[in-house]
N, C-alpha and C positions, 0 to 999 in steps of 0.2 A: 505493500501500499502504499505509495508513492506522495505524499502531502506534507507539507509544511506545518509544523506542527506541536503543540505540547501539552505535555502529562500533563491535568488538575489533580493534587496530594490531596488525598481523604484533608489535612488540614483547613485548604483553599477546599473542598467541597463544607464541612460543616458550618467555615465563613459564611458560605456563600449560602446554605440555606437558610441557617441561625436571619442573617441579613432579609431575607427571603420574607419569613413568621413573619418581621416585626416589622413589615411596610404599615405606612394609613389602606383606607379602605378606598379605591375610583369610585368615585362620584356613578350610582347609573345616568345611559344620557337618555335626552329625552323622549326622541322615538324608536320603539323594535320591531323591526322582524314574525310576524306567524305564522311560524307555516304548522300545522297538527300532528304532521309526522317527525319520529323521532328521530333526533340523528344519529342514526344508526349504520354504519360503514355496509353493507353489500360484496363479501366476499365472493358470492355464491359464484360469479361470472367474470375474474377478466379477464381483459381484452390483452391480445400480445400488440401492438401495433409497430412492432419489427421487433428479429430474431432475435430472440432473449429479454423487450423491453415489454414489460405490462404493466397496463393501467387499470385502477381499482375507481370506475367510475363512477362520481355524486350522486349522480341520478337526480341533478337537481335538488338535493334537498338541501335545506339554512341546515349550519355547523357542521355539513360531511362535507371535506376535501375532497378535488380529483389526489390520489396517489398512487405512485411510483415503486414499481420492482424491475429493477433491471442487474440483471444475471451476469456475468463474465465465467471466466474459467475457473477459476480460487474465490472472488464473492460475489458478495449480492447487494444490491448496496437501493434500499428504502428507504423513499420519500416521502415523509409526513407517519402517522398511525393511527389519526380519529379525536372525540373524544370523547376518553377516561379511556379507563383501563379495562373492562372489557373488549369493545373498540381493538382497542389496544394487540388485544390478546387472538384478535380472530386477523388482524394484518398480520401480527405474527405468525401464525399458522400458518396460512400463507404463504408466509416468503420462506418460510423452512421447509413449502413443500414445493416450490416456486425451486427453487432453490438448494437441495437435497445436505450432501453434506460439503458443501462452500457453507464459508464464512458468510458469518451476516452486519452488515453495517448498518446504525441508523442512521439521515440526516432532513434535517426538517426548513423551508422554504422561510421559515422565522419561527416565535414566540406563540402566537398565539392559541389556545386551547383548542380549538378543535383541529387544531394540525396538527399538535405537540406532545398530546398529555395523555398519552399512551406508553412514552418512552417508559415509563417505567417498567414495564415488562419486556423490554426490549437489553437494559442493560447487566443482568444478570448472562445472555449467554450472547448479545451484539454489542461491536463497538462503535460508541455515540459521537458523531462530530458536531462541531459546529465552526461558526464563525465568534467573533469574542465578542463584537458587540451582539448580538445576536444571544448569546451565553449571559454578557452581562446585565443585557436589561429584563431575561428569566430569573436571572437574582433578584433584583429588584423592583419584577411590577409580576414575579408568575402565582406564589400564589391570592396575591390582591385578584386575579383576574378568578380564580377558583367561585372568589365572593363576588365579586360582577356578576358573572353567566348567571350563578346560582340566584340571585335579586331579582334581576333583570329578563334574562331564559324564561323558556316553559319549564312548566316541571321536570319534561322528560329526561331536558339535558342538563339538570339539576338532579336532576340520576343519573344522569353519566357518568358523574364527574366523581358521583360516593366511590372511596378510599382511595384518588387520588393523590399521587404522594411527588413532588419536584422534583427530579433529578436531575444529574450534573452533568456534563457530557464526559466522556474520554480523555477528547483530546480538546481542543481549541487548533482554529491561526490566524494569524492573525495574515491585515492585507485583500486589493480585491481581490485575489483567487488564488485558490488551491485546485490541486487535482489529488482525484481517485484514481488506481490503476488495481481496475478488476481481474488483472489476466485475461491478456488479450483485447479489455476494451478499455480504456480511458475515460473519466469521466470528469467536467467542469463545473468545481463550482464558484461561480461568485457573486459577488456581496459587493455594491455602491455607495454602501454608505444609506442614510436616516429617509426613507423614503412612505412608504404606506407602514412600517415599519423602523425601528433604528440598523435592523441585520436584517433585509433581507437578502433572500439570496435566493439564486433562479441555482438550478442544474442542468449542463451541457452536453448533449453526447455528439459528440467532432463529426465525429462517421457519418451519423444517424441525423443529422443538424434535427435533434427532440431534443427540443425550449420544455423544464417544465419553473413556469412562471413563481408562483403562488400566487398570494394574493396581490401581487404587484398587475395582475387583472383578475376581471369579472367577463365573465363571457356571457353576453347578452341580463346585463345586473348593473345596477346601478355600482358604484366604485364604495366599499365599507372605507369613508372616512372612519377611524378611530379618537374623533377629535374630544376625553372629556376632559376641559382646563376643572379645577389646575392639576391634580393627579399626573395627569396623561396627557401632554402633546406635542409629543415626536412624530409628528407628521411633512413630509418637505415635499411638497408639489411640484417647482419647479426642479430638485430631481427625478420624483415620480417622474413625470409627462418624458426626458432626460432621457432616462433609462428602456421607458416605452418604446418614443422615439430610436431607437436606441439597437434594438435588441435588430434590425435588420438590418444592423454588419453579421451577426448571425447565418444570415439569408434560410432562416430556419424553415426545413419542407411539417413542422409541426411544432401548434404550443400549446403545451394539455398546464392550461390557466389552474390556479389557487379551486376557485367554482365557474361551472359549466361545460360548452362542452370544450374539442380542443378543436386548432382551430389553425388557417395560416394570420403570417404575418397582421391579416389586414382589423383582426378583433385588438391587439394592439395597438394597432392606429387609431381605429374607432376610439377607444381609450382615451386615450392621449386628447385627442381633439371633441373632444367633450368633458374630461378636464379644463383646458387650457377653455371656451367657451363659457362653461359654469367660472368659474373664476373668476376671467375678464365682466361679466357681466355683473356677477356678483358685488363687488369692488367697484363698477360704475354706481351700483344701485346706494354703499355702503356711502357714500362719493354724496352723494343728495343731501346723504341724512335717515336716509332707511336704515332700521334696526335689521339685527336676522328673524324673528320673527316675523317681522313686515317681509321683508323676501320669501322667505318658504312664503308668505299671505299668496304676494304674491306673482313672484317668479318662479315657483316649480308647476305648478299647470305649463307652464314654456319647456318646461324637461321632461316632463311626464308626455309630451303629447310633439316634443321630438325623438325620442324612443319607443315609443307608444311598444314597443315587442324588451323591451328593457323589465326585468322584473325588482322588488321591491324599491318600490319606489319611495317606501318612508327612510332610506336611507337615504338619501337628496337632504333631508334634516342635516344630518352631520354631516355632509360637501357643504350645504349654504355655510353650518355656525362657525366650522374651520375658513370657509375665504373670506368672510364677514366679520375675520379675528384678527386675516392676516392687514400689512398699510401696506399702503396704496403703492 
């Protein structure tokens, strides 16, 4: 496994866990997504999108991510675990079945609960690798987000989080990029800094040109702006859109979004255009003296009308609140 990394000592792990437990709670957001379906990962029918590259689809269920499993000669990489230990068990069992006796490696697109709060299942038997900002954000906010989800999401989501333990990775890497050698297959991990979260990471397969984008992309769904001031304000729309537009340099044959259906480069460019358009309009309305609540009331219908097939319009409130708080 060729990766620039540093082993996290037991002492550092203990300090990280203690820090996470003592963080103040995050306040709930004003608007929430309603989905009657439980956030259960369905591992019954994984799709092989290239030789040895599998995805477990989210079926467009709220709080279920798209999950990747990439199998090389010597090791298999798992991307995301789902929400809570029960989903983590299902993903781990599938990965073990697909990987056989190969070593398992786990990485995440970012620290948010539906993407990585099943990691405790993997830690005893798999190697967990995060970038340093992702690990640090998990240390600072991990336990707080369990409480946030319990307060603001469905009863089924709260049930899925029962028994969740925040665990640290075995290795972290510094800098914008690391490579994993799975045996005859190289996988690139890329991090550009704060965008949707502090440690957003994409996973790229250079031979197949397949890109796992995490929540930098929600396909046919309004983007998730986790803007919960004052406790969590680590969102950067400018870097976010720059990353999305920059995906063109990968010339991807397929992009796997964090949520929604796989697609081509247009799902990245369409989302970048949406974010840029909303940002310009909200800032212009703020200059006229309108409050965030007034902008939500007056401008949100126009956003919905411009993307009539996009899901979860309640997320627009989070997006407008973010842009209303930014300097012009």
